[in-house]
C-alpha positions as CSV (number, residue, x, y, z in Angstrom):
1,M,16.4,2.5,39.3
2,I,16.8,0.2,42.2
3,S,14.4,2.2,44.2
4,D,11.6,1.3,41.7
5,I,11.7,-2.3,43.0
6,L,11.4,-2.2,46.8
7,S,12.4,-5.4,48.6
8,C,9.6,-7.1,50.4
9,P,8.6,-10.7,51.3
10,M,7.2,-12.2,48.1
11,P,6.4,-15.8,47.0
12,I,9.0,-17.5,44.9
13,S,8.3,-16.8,41.2
14,N,7.4,-19.8,38.9
15,H,9.3,-18.2,36.0
16,K,12.5,-20.0,34.9
17,T,13.5,-17.3,32.4
18,I,13.5,-13.5,32.4
19,Q,10.3,-11.9,31.3
20,L,9.8,-8.2,30.2
21,A,7.8,-7.7,33.3
22,H,10.8,-8.5,35.5
23,G,12.2,-5.1,34.5
24,A,9.0,-3.2,34.8
25,G,9.1,-2.1,38.5
26,G,6.1,-4.3,39.6
27,L,5.8,-7.4,41.7
28,L,7.9,-9.5,39.3
29,S,10.7,-7.0,39.7
30,M,10.5,-7.3,43.4
31,N,10.8,-11.1,43.1
32,L,13.9,-10.7,40.9
33,I,15.6,-8.5,43.4
34,N,14.7,-10.7,46.4
35,E,15.5,-14.0,44.8
36,V,18.6,-13.2,42.7
37,F,20.3,-10.0,43.6
38,L,19.9,-9.2,47.3
39,P,21.1,-12.7,48.4
40,Y,24.5,-12.0,46.8
41,F,24.8,-8.2,46.9
42,S,23.2,-7.4,50.3
43,N,24.9,-4.6,52.3
44,E,23.9,-1.6,54.4
45,S,23.8,0.9,51.6
46,L,22.1,-1.3,49.0
47,N,19.4,-2.6,51.4
48,R,17.8,0.7,51.9
49,L,16.7,0.6,48.2
50,D,16.1,4.3,47.8
51,D,16.8,6.0,44.5
52,F,20.4,6.5,45.6
53,A,23.0,5.1,47.9
54,L,24.4,7.3,50.7
55,L,28.2,7.0,51.0
56,Y,30.5,8.6,53.6
57,S,34.2,9.6,53.1
58,D,36.4,11.9,55.2
59,N,33.3,13.4,57.0
60,K,31.7,14.0,53.6
61,K,28.2,12.7,52.6
62,L,27.7,11.7,49.0
63,A,24.8,10.2,47.0
64,F,25.6,7.8,44.3
65,T,23.2,6.3,41.7
66,T,23.2,4.4,38.4
67,D,20.6,3.7,35.7
68,S,20.2,2.4,32.2
69,Y,17.9,3.7,29.5
70,V,16.4,1.5,26.7
71,V,13.4,3.6,25.8
72,D,11.6,2.8,22.5
73,P,11.3,5.0,20.4
74,I,14.5,6.9,21.1
75,F,13.0,10.2,19.9
76,F,9.6,11.1,21.3
77,P,7.5,14.3,21.8
78,G,9.3,16.4,24.4
79,G,12.7,14.7,24.3
80,D,14.9,11.8,23.4
81,I,16.9,9.0,25.1
82,G,19.9,11.4,25.7
83,E,17.9,14.0,27.7
84,L,16.1,11.1,29.5
85,A,19.5,9.6,30.6
86,I,20.8,12.9,32.0
87,Y,17.6,14.1,33.7
88,G,16.9,10.7,35.1
89,T,20.2,10.5,36.8
90,V,20.1,14.1,38.1
91,N,16.6,13.5,39.5
92,D,17.6,10.3,41.3
93,L,20.5,12.1,42.9
94,S,18.3,15.0,43.8
95,M,15.9,12.7,45.8
96,S,18.7,12.5,48.4
97,G,18.4,16.3,48.9
98,G,21.9,16.5,47.4
99,V,23.4,18.7,44.8
100,P,24.3,16.6,41.6
101,L,27.8,17.3,40.4
102,W,29.2,14.6,38.1
103,I,27.8,12.0,35.7
104,S,29.3,9.2,33.7
105,V,27.8,8.1,30.4
106,S,28.2,4.7,28.6
107,F,26.8,3.9,25.2
108,I,25.9,0.5,23.8
109,I,25.3,1.1,20.1
110,E,24.0,-1.3,17.4
111,E,26.0,-1.6,14.3
112,G,24.4,0.5,11.5
113,F,23.1,3.2,13.9
114,P,23.1,6.6,12.1
115,I,25.9,8.8,13.2
116,D,23.7,11.9,12.7
117,D,21.2,10.5,15.2
118,L,24.1,9.9,17.6
119,K,25.1,13.5,17.3
120,I,21.6,14.7,18.0
121,I,21.5,12.6,21.2
122,A,24.9,13.9,22.3
123,Q,23.8,17.5,21.7
124,S,20.7,16.8,23.8
125,M,22.8,15.4,26.6
126,K,25.0,18.5,26.5
127,R,22.0,20.8,26.8
128,A,20.5,18.7,29.6
129,S,23.7,18.6,31.6
130,D,24.2,22.4,31.2
131,R,20.6,23.0,32.3
132,S,21.2,20.7,35.3
133,N,24.6,22.2,36.2
134,V,26.3,18.8,36.1
135,R,29.4,17.7,34.2
136,I,29.8,14.5,32.2
137,V,33.2,13.5,33.4
138,T,33.8,10.0,32.0
139,G,32.2,7.4,29.8
140,D,32.5,4.4,27.5
141,T,31.4,3.2,24.1
142,K,30.6,-0.3,22.9
143,V,29.3,-1.3,19.4
144,V,27.5,-4.6,19.0
145,P,26.5,-6.5,15.9
146,R,23.2,-5.8,14.2
147,G,20.4,-7.3,16.2
148,A,22.4,-7.6,19.4
149,C,20.7,-4.5,20.8
150,D,17.9,-2.2,19.7
151,K,19.6,0.9,18.2
152,I,21.1,2.4,21.3
153,F,21.2,1.8,25.1
154,I,22.7,4.3,27.5
155,N,23.9,3.7,31.0
156,T,24.7,6.6,33.4
157,S,26.0,6.9,37.0
158,G,26.1,10.1,39.1
159,I,27.5,11.6,42.3
160,A,26.0,14.4,44.4
161,K,27.1,16.1,47.6
162,V,24.6,15.9,50.4
163,S,24.4,18.2,53.5
164,Q,24.8,16.3,56.8
165,K,21.6,18.1,58.1
166,Y,19.3,16.1,55.7
167,S,18.0,12.7,56.4
168,I,15.7,11.8,53.5
169,S,14.5,8.2,52.8
170,G,11.4,6.2,52.3
171,Y,12.1,4.8,55.8
172,N,11.5,8.1,57.5
173,I,7.8,8.6,56.7
174,K,5.5,9.1,59.8
175,A,1.8,9.1,60.4
176,G,0.4,12.6,59.9
177,D,2.8,13.5,57.1
178,Q,1.3,15.1,54.0
179,I,2.0,13.9,50.5
180,I,2.6,16.5,47.8
181,L,2.8,15.8,44.1
182,S,4.6,18.4,42.0
183,G,2.3,18.3,38.9
184,T,0.4,16.3,36.4
185,I,0.9,12.5,36.1
186,A,1.5,10.1,33.2
187,D,2.8,12.7,30.7
188,H,6.1,10.9,29.8
189,G,4.7,7.4,29.6
190,M,1.8,8.4,27.4
191,A,4.0,10.6,25.1
192,V,6.3,7.5,24.5
193,M,3.3,5.2,24.1
194,T,1.4,7.3,21.6
195,S,4.6,7.9,19.6
196,R,5.6,4.2,19.6
197,N,2.2,3.3,18.2
198,N,1.8,6.3,15.9
199,L,-1.4,7.4,17.7
200,S,-2.8,10.9,17.3
201,F,-5.1,12.8,19.6
202,E,-6.7,16.2,19.4
203,S,-3.6,17.7,21.1
204,E,-0.1,16.3,21.2
205,I,1.0,14.6,24.4
206,C,4.5,15.7,25.4
207,S,6.9,14.2,27.9
208,D,7.5,16.1,31.1
209,L,11.3,15.6,31.0
210,S,12.9,18.1,33.4
211,P,15.7,18.3,36.0
212,L,14.2,18.4,39.5
213,N,17.4,19.5,41.4
214,D,16.4,23.2,41.6
215,L,12.8,22.4,42.8
216,V,14.2,20.1,45.5
217,Q,16.5,22.8,46.8
218,C,13.5,25.2,46.8
219,I,11.5,22.8,48.9
220,L,14.4,22.2,51.3
221,N,14.8,25.9,51.9
222,I,11.3,25.9,53.3
223,C,11.4,22.5,55.0
224,P,14.8,21.0,55.8
225,E,12.9,18.2,57.6
226,V,11.5,16.6,54.4
227,H,11.0,12.9,55.3
228,A,11.1,11.5,51.7
229,F,11.4,12.5,48.1
230,R,10.8,10.2,45.1
231,D,10.5,10.9,41.4
232,P,7.8,8.5,40.3
233,T,9.3,7.1,37.1
234,R,8.8,3.5,36.1
235,G,5.6,2.3,37.7
236,G,4.3,5.8,38.2
237,I,2.9,7.2,41.5
238,G,1.1,4.0,42.2
239,V,4.3,2.0,42.7
240,T,6.1,4.9,44.4
241,L,3.4,5.2,47.1
242,N,3.4,1.5,47.7
243,E,7.1,1.6,48.1
244,F,6.8,4.3,50.7
245,A,4.1,2.5,52.6
246,R,6.2,-0.7,52.7
247,Q,9.5,1.0,53.6
248,S,8.1,2.8,56.6
249,Q,5.3,0.3,57.5
250,V,2.6,3.0,57.3
251,G,-0.7,3.4,55.6
252,I,-1.3,6.0,52.9
253,V,-4.6,7.5,51.9
254,I,-4.8,9.3,48.6
255,R,-7.6,11.5,47.2
256,D,-8.4,10.7,43.6
257,N,-9.8,14.1,42.8
258,K,-6.6,15.9,44.0
259,I,-4.3,14.2,41.6
260,P,-3.6,16.5,38.6
261,I,-3.7,15.0,35.1
262,H,-4.0,16.7,31.7
263,E,-7.3,15.9,29.9
264,N,-5.6,14.7,26.8
265,V,-3.5,12.2,28.9
266,R,-6.6,11.0,30.7
267,G,-8.4,10.5,27.4
268,A,-5.4,8.6,26.0
269,C,-5.3,6.3,29.0
270,E,-9.0,5.6,28.8
271,V,-8.8,4.8,25.1
272,L,-5.8,2.4,25.6
273,G,-7.2,0.9,28.9
274,I,-4.1,2.1,30.9
275,D,-4.2,3.2,34.5
276,P,-2.5,6.6,34.7
277,Y,-1.4,5.9,38.4
278,F,1.1,3.4,37.1
279,V,2.4,5.3,34.1
280,A,6.0,6.7,34.2
281,N,6.8,10.4,34.8
282,E,10.2,12.0,34.2
283,G,9.8,15.5,35.6
284,K,7.7,15.1,38.7
285,L,8.4,14.4,42.3
286,I,6.5,13.3,45.4
287,A,7.5,15.0,48.7
288,V,6.5,13.6,52.0
289,V,6.7,16.4,54.6
290,P,5.5,17.0,58.2
291,N,2.0,18.5,58.4
292,M,3.2,21.7,59.9
293,Y,5.2,22.5,56.7
294,S,2.8,21.3,54.1
295,E,1.1,24.5,53.1
296,K,4.3,26.5,53.0
297,V,6.0,23.8,50.9
298,L,3.0,23.7,48.6
299,D,3.1,27.5,48.1
300,A,6.8,27.4,47.3
301,M,6.4,24.6,44.8
302,R,3.6,26.4,43.0
303,D,5.9,29.4,42.7
304,H,8.5,27.3,40.9
305,P,8.1,26.7,37.1
306,L,8.2,22.9,37.6
307,G,5.7,22.9,40.4
308,K,2.9,25.2,39.3
309,D,0.4,22.3,39.3
310,S,1.5,21.0,42.7
311,A,-1.2,19.5,45.0
312,I,-1.4,17.9,48.4
313,I,-2.8,14.5,47.3
314,G,-3.0,12.6,50.6
315,E,-1.6,11.8,53.9
316,V,0.2,9.1,55.9
317,V,-1.8,7.2,58.5
318,S,-1.1,4.6,61.2
319,N,-3.8,2.2,60.2
320,H,-3.6,-0.4,57.4
321,P,0.2,-0.4,57.4
322,S,2.0,-1.2,54.1
323,T,-1.2,-0.4,52.1
324,V,-2.2,2.5,49.9
325,V,-5.9,3.4,49.8
326,I,-7.4,5.7,47.3
327,T,-10.6,7.6,48.0
328,T,-12.8,8.6,45.1
329,L,-14.9,11.8,44.8
330,L,-18.0,9.7,45.9
331,G,-16.2,8.5,49.0
332,V,-15.5,5.0,47.7
333,K,-12.3,3.5,49.1
334,Q,-10.1,1.2,47.0
335,I,-6.8,-0.5,47.6
336,L,-4.1,0.7,45.2
337,D,-2.1,-2.5,44.5
338,I,1.2,-2.9,42.7
339,P,0.7,-4.7,39.3
340,A,2.7,-7.8,38.5
341,G,4.5,-6.0,35.6
342,D,4.2,-2.9,33.6
343,Q,1.5,-1.6,31.3
344,L,4.2,0.0,29.1
345,P,7.5,-1.8,28.8
346,R,10.7,0.1,27.7
347,I,9.3,3.5,28.7
348,C,12.6,4.7,30.1
């Protein structure tokens, strides 16, 4: 997702070849966008670098997005690459406040890939699109020689219709806004990580794969003046919050003890030396809303099946612009910086 890699002034990278970290949503990803893509592709829609582009035609407002999925392994606790592709696209579109309608799907498949596995993935995508109320309307298939890709990669694009009354972007955040997280963090990334490495814990860690479009509309019914939405996928909530701070040139203060996390996920992160703030989620969102709406929005989110663990985790401030500060239970304040790369490559 292009929104995972917010454009900002960065020093020129010393790398002469592409590294895994260039695709991980961290500082090297920002370098890649600034040094290679934006100089050639720059335009008004692209330069906003939200999860979506807003397009206008015949007085209609549309959101458009595209993404590619290379997760390893392709089957993991709680889902598979097919569900991930559909829900990921639905969720990116939903962050515009729009109603997702149509999706395209393209497959790049390695020679020798089992057709039975492909059928399972297609069935998962059908279930996910039905649950999300979107239609798969076009697509493409390419087969490459053995070793030219790893099993299967999926690319999706999607279109949503957006009400003219909504203006939702990472550029709209203001001091005083409250930051609400819809549930526990790091579930997806750790589900993939433990599955990839055949790790077992006392209780299984499952991905949080879910379509967020209904939850978004529930929030907008309470607060049509939502300033920003983001589903914190690659790079987790840590990268998302830093993106917000830089887009709107504001400071953000987060309270560590307010961020929900399952104990088995916390334990897995501690064992593996991984910071859960920077681990991918695939069924959670961050909403930035005016203070006057925050408690009503929180109540509505907690009444929704996908928001029962929602919490107000922090607020937007006018001091220390472009910086995220996290406050611990003991009152210690630390800067939450974006890492150079990703702790977990190929997580989505």
